[in-house]
Each structure stands twice: as structure tokens, then as C-alpha cells.
C-alpha angles and dihedrals in degrees: 000000000000140000110276111253094016114101118219108285138191131208143080118278124194114207115197115188134132093218109090093200092053091048092051095048093046091047093053094049094046092048090050086055089056101260128134108232133206121189134211128182099206143009097269093051090045092056091047094050090045090055093046098044111016108214131213091232138008126219103201130187115215102209109060132137117256109005104022126212096261091056091046090051090050092051093046091052089055091063108020147027092214111150113260128200112193125212112213133176121248110276096022094120093148091055092049091051092045091051093051091047090053091054107272113154099211143346139216122205121230128268087047139167110254088215090056090049091051089051092049092049092050091047095049092045091049091053091047091053095050111115115253111247116237111250118256118260109291092210135042124194126199108176108293092350118092125187120198103201101193094049093037090228132140128200129191116199088347095307120115117242127213142142090264091052091051092052094045100042101034105032107003126246093273093058097087145287126314094263084084087076091054090058093050092047088055090051090048090053090052088060102041106027125082088215111018090195089061104036119192101169101045103035127184118237104198113234092009112056132246135336128205111218108206119222096012121137 
């Protein structure tokens, strides 16, 4: 038997809530979804269980006596990036915002549907387990032209290019303002673009400058 709409899951879930009824209901639904579940009745016990048996995800109530859920979330984030789903009471918008700012991944508002909580847990855990994509190449080379994407810099024959360089080396700083470069870029596009009004080789990056897109036509 499993919870309708929740595919069979694996992993250890730590549920921290001072309400015994809530803990029991959440445990049953998560176990029906295939999870192994540990329970804790307050923040201090939750931190202890977390240290003894590190879970794959934490379901954490905000309003608890002693160490409340926000403080538990803060302490967990100091030592771990484990996914955290917060349980907040209806109308506790400030606590929801505070939890997300402290690093919680999602929240469910009380009173909640145990089925919805199981779905949220499965969704958050699935996202956390997704492989991190390798970053795109930080550098592109086209003959003697090199583009450093992260720094938004271009070098030609080892020399850095910029609007200021064009003004200084081609015309001199006293020639005029940098809008001169804009005019010449337009003229360049007229020569190298199929449709200068819709450039694909020399593209504008608003607020930054221009980008050369290799291999475009």
C-alpha cells in the first residue's frame, strides 16, 4: 500500500513536532510512501536525533517549546544542507518568511493534508537529489579572439578589448564620448550581419556592452 499520487520513495525523514498526533499521522503517511521515519518531540531532541542518525530530509514545526523550529533550522544550516520542510500555523507569514530566509526549502501550513505533506517531501527530496549540471565553458576561443564569459572580457592577440581601449588606441581619449563606439558597431553590423537590424553575430548585452556570438549567421 502507498499514498495515492506519491511514487515509492526511499530515504530517512526526521519529523520534529511537539504534537504527538501530528507526529503519528505524518509518520504513517511517510512510511506508506516508502520512507524510513524518525520522530522527535521538541527542538532539542530533534537536534540530538539529527546528530545520531543524519536524515535525508527534515520536517520541522516552527512553534515548539524550548528550542523553536526557526532556531533548529538555523543550527542545522550551520552544519548541513539537508532539505528542510517547515510546518507553520495559518497566518504565521512572518515565520514562513523567516524560515525561508534561514534556508528552509519549503513549508506547509497547518492544518494540512498529510497527503500534501508527503507529496511536498517527495518533491523537495527529488530536487535535492538531482545531479548538479556542470557549468558551461568559461572561455571561448575563435582564432586570435578569446572571450572570457564570467568576466565579460574579450582579448585579441592577448590584448584586452573594451570601449575605452577603442577610444584610447584608435581615436584617443580626447576624441569624444563612448557613443562613438556605438556608431562604429552599427557600421560593423552592416558589414557582417545578414540583417543589421536583428544582429546575431555582434549582440548587445544591455548594461554591459557587446557580445560576439561565434558561428552565428
